[in-house]
BANUBA-831376 format. One record per residue (C-alpha): residue in one letter; x, y, z. Coordinates in pm, whole numbers, plus 50000, padded with zeros to 5 digits. Layout:
N
AXYZ/...
This chain:
116
M503234907250888/L505624896350619/I506804924750397/R509054918750101/V510684942149853/D512444933649530/T515544955049487/A515824943749122/S512314956249037/D511684987948836/V509074997749096/P510615021149357/L511175004849696/F508945029549882/E506075021249643/Q506584983849692/L506614988850068/S503535011050079/A501664987449844/S502484957650067/I501254975250380/R498184989250200/Q497274954350081/G497774940550432/V495314966250569/L492724960450296/E492934922550332/G492664924250711/R496144910550781/L496844943150960/S494264953451219/T493024987951312/N495265003451581/E498024977951514/R501464993051556/L503834989651261/P507584985651315/S509575017551352/A511125030451032/R514555021251161/E513504985651254/L511744979450924/A514624994050721/E517124971750900/S515004940550857/L514544947050483/G518074959650422/I516884993150285/N517345029550377/M515295043250668/H514225073150455/T512665048850206/V510485034950486/L509635070150605/R508555079750252/A506295049050233/Y504845057050577/Q504195093150473/E502415081550157/L500245057950362/R499515085850610/D498455109050327/E496135081750196/G494615076450543/F495905040950593/I498085049050893/E498535075851154/L501995087351249/R502135095151621/R505155110151789/G506455085452043/R504095057551930/G505135053751568/A502925042551282/I499465029951376/V497025013651131/S493885034651075/D490355021451037/V489795023450662/S487674992250610/H484465012150564/S486105035650312/Y487555009350082/E485124980250100/A482944990849805/L485955002949608/T487754969749653/T484714951349516/A484494974949218/V488214971549141/T487984933649155/A485124934748904/L487004959448684/V490144938048672/S488064907148596/E486334925248310/A489664937948174/R491074902548177/T488004889947992/H488754914647713/N492534908447723/I493264944447827/S496804947447957/L497604961148300/S499344991248147/A496304999047928/L493944995248223/T496155017448436/A496215043848161/L492415042948142/I492115047148517/R494625075948521/E492735093548242/E489385089248419/Y490855100548751/R491935133748605/
């Protein structure tokens, strides 16, 4: 799997990394039980700090996307059943927002408010 981060972006590196892996899982580019690179390997390949990778992995673990297993590393969890309907709903929501020229920041604010 190809993972890229933009060091010039305002988005923190760990968020970029977790978003990339999350998207890979949801789009099926990462399979259930697939082993992700170790934090050290991924950090070296991306030229970032290992603790940044660990933070992204911990976030993904907390969200249920991966399992962290001592001695085996990060393993992709089976989340397809949990996110299938949500992915469809989000796609429709974004499409509707674009139809009404609602900006990403406004849509995000609406979602945050509703989520509370």
